[in-house]
N, C-alpha and C positions, 0 to 999 in steps of 0.2 A: 475536527469534525470531518465527517465523510458524507458527501452527497453526490450521488450519481446524476448530476444535472444534465438532463436532456440527452443522456447517453453520448456525451462528448467522447471523442476518441483519445483524449489525453488522460493519463493517470497522473494527476497532479496533487501536490500535498499542501495543505494550508499551513500557515506560519505557526499556528498555535499547536496543532495536533501532531501533525506529522503522519497522518494516515491519509487519505486522499481527499481532496476537495474538488475535483473534477470540474473546475470552472476557471476560465482564463483570467489572469491578473494583468494589470497594466504592464506594457512592455517597457522596462526601464533599462534596456541594453546600452543606451548611449550615456546614461547618467554616470558621471565621474570617469568616463572612458577617454575623454579627449579634452584638450585645452589646458590653460594655466591652472584652473581650479583643480582639475584632476591631478596635475603634476604636484601641486602643493599638498594636496590631501595624501597622495601616496608617500610623499617624503616624510610626513608626520605620522604615518600609520604603523603601529607595531605589527610584527609578524603574526600570522595566524597561529592560534593555539587550540588544539583539540582536547576537550575534557571528557567526552563521552562518544562512543560509537557502539550502536546496538541495533537489534532488529527494530523495525518501525513500530511505533505505538499504534494501538487501535485494532490490532489483528491478533489478539490473544495474549499479549503481555510478555512473550518470550524475549530475552535479550540477545539470544543467538540468531544467526542468519545463515543463509545458504545461497548457492548459485541461483541466479534468476529471481531471488527475493529482494527485499528492500532494506536498506541500511540508513538510519538517521545518525547524523554526526552533529554534535553540539560543541560549542566553544566560543572563542572571541576572535574578532577581526578575520572571520573566514572569508569575507568579501567587503568591498566598499559599496556594493549595490544594495539598496534598502530591501528589495524584494524582486525576485524574478523566477519564473518557472519556464520550462521548455514549451515551445509552441510547435505544433505540427502543421505544415511541413517545414516551416522556416528554419528551425534549428536541426532538422534531421538530414541525413544523407540517404535519400531514398527511404527505406523502411528501417534504417539504423539510427538509434537514439544517439544524441551527442555525448561525447566524452569530455567536452569542455563547454561551459555555459557562463557567459559574462566574465570570461577570463579565469574561471575557477575549474580546476580539474581535481580528481581524486583517484588514488590508487589503493587497491585492496590486495595485499600480498604481492605488490608490484605490478598488478594488472590494472589497466584503465577501467574505471567504473563509468556508468552512464548517469550523467548529472541531470537530475530532474528539477531541483529547486535549490535556490541559493538565497541566503540572507546573512547579515553579519554574525548572527548567533547560531544558525542551523543550516546544514546542507543535507539534502536527501538524494540518494543515488540508488539505481538498480545495480545489483551486485553482478560482477562479471563471472563467467564460467571459470571454474578452477576445481581440481580434485583435492586440493589441500584442505585439511580440517585442523581444528585446534586453534591456538592463539595465532592470529595473523596481523601484520602491520597495516594500519590505515594512515594515509598521509593526504592532507589537503594542500594544494598549490594554487596561489593566486599571483597577482602582479607584484606582490611584495616578497615573494619567495615561498618556500615550503614550510609547513607547520612541523611541530614535533611529531614523532611517531607514536601513535596510540595503538595498543594491541586489543583486538576484539575477538570474540569466540565464534568461529565459523564451524558449522556442522554439515553433515551430508544432506539433511532434510529438516526443514523448519516450517511445517504447515501451520497456518493460522487462519481463522475466520474473521470476517469484518464485524466488529462489535465495539463501537465507541465507548470508552470507559467514562467514569465519573469526572475525569479531569477535562473532558472535551466540552466545548460550548453546547453542542447538541448531543448530549449523553444518552446512550441507550442502557445505562445502568439506572434502573427505576425500582423503587421500593425494595431495595436490597438484592435485586436480581440483575444479572447481566444478560441483556437480550441481544440477539443478532440484528444487524441491519440487513434486512432482506426485502425484496420487492415481489409484488404479485405480477409475474410475467415481466415483459419488457415495457414497463410503464412507471410513471412517477407515483405509484401507489404502494405504500409501505406496509409491512406486516406488523400489526400491533393493535391494541385497543384504540378507539377514537381519541384523538388529542394525547396520544401516548407520550410524545416528546414536546414540551412547551416551545411554542414559537417556531416549530419546524415548518419549512415552507411547503411541504406536501402532505396529503392526507394519509391516515392510517385506517386499516380495518383488519380484523382477524382473518387468517387464511382459512379457506374452506376445504374440507376433504374433497379430493378429486381434482382440485385445480393445481396449476403449476406455479411454483414460486422459484425465485432465483436467490441463491446463497452465494456469497463472494468470498474468495480466499486468495492467499499468496503462499508461495513457498511449497507447493504441492509436488514439485519435482518433474521428472521426465514425462514427455508426451510423444505421441506418434501421429504424424511425422515429427522428428526432432526439431526443436526450435531453440536456436542459440539465445543466450541472454542479450537483452538490449535490442531485440528485433520485434517490430510490430507483428502481432499474432494474427494468424488466420484460424480456421477451424482445425482442431486437433483433438486428441484423446489421451487422458492419463494412462500411463503404462502400468502403474501400480493399482491393485484393486482398491476400490473405495466403497464404503457403505455409509448411509445416513439413516438414522432412526429417530422417531419421535418417541421419547422414552424407550420402551422395548419393541415398538412397532416399526418394522423396517419400511422405508419409503422407496419408491421406484425413482431411480436417477436416470433420466433420459439423456443427459449430456453432462460430462465431467471433463473439462479441459480449459484451455485459455479462452478468455473473452476476445473474440475477433476485433481487431483494430486497436487493442490496448497493448501496453507493455507490462509484463509481469503480473497480470491480473487473471485469476481463474474464476470461473463461475460454474455452478452446479444447478441444472434444471431439475427440480425435485417435485414429484407429485405428492401432495399432502395425503397421507393415509387416513383411513376411517378411524379417528380417535375422538375421545370426548372433548367437549368445549373446554377451553382454558389454556393454561400454560403447560408447555411440554419441554423437557430437556432434550436438546438436539445432540445426539451422540454420533460422532463421526469416527470412522476407522479408516486408516490408510495403510495398505499393505499389512493388515491384521493388527495394527497398533492403534489404540484409541487416543485421539487428540486430548491433551491435558488442558482442556478449555471447557468450563462449565457455562453453558449458554442456553437460552430459552427462546421459544417462539410461541405466539398465541394463536389458537385456532377457534373457529366457531362455525356453526351451521347457518 
């Protein structure tokens, strides 16, 4: 599930989904890390084994990933820690995200990744900068040693929009359509028909023509000024041209860049155009290429 709770400055991923849950979990940093119990546990624990490494779920479904985007790694014995995610500023070196969390580190093509979330079955990382594309090695290292080498597909660009699928606890796949998770301005008010997602903790209403909504994305590439992967964002601007349309009606995009104070998260401030009430397919192009993601938003006057 993905909830931008209270505009926390942490992009953190829930255990089930792997696309962000933006709320802090209990700090379990000392569990199993010291004492006789930890020593005995480590002695009996099998080495880490990676069975999957792919682009993070919930952002369009692509299995590929790129520099500055997000990678989810699944397997067994990835850590002895039941659950931990990074905390700002405790785990950060200034504005730089950690490359080790709870004793777990990850390399992607030999370069240290930024470890956001760890559990025995899944680790999520922000992908380091690298020009290499194609099949690249992914390795997880913990107190028990290094995992097998798993090869994953890295591409030059992997843009995706926040759209929780049917497998998520708070799914935005409703009545056979995949909707975006978008907010009406910087508030916990979400775009959609009332009670659109069952038991969701915040209200919904259709977006009105003329008002500004926020759409969220990852993997949209270079910005100006440049921002290295793993660094907390300030204000910046996409260098590649971007368009957003409601069906065939072009919308005005007043901001397209990283979300300030987050890592690896983009947002787009979009003015809803004058369109009929109802559902509209949101068509996004980046550098002239349409995103291969069929998603909808609901409008109403």
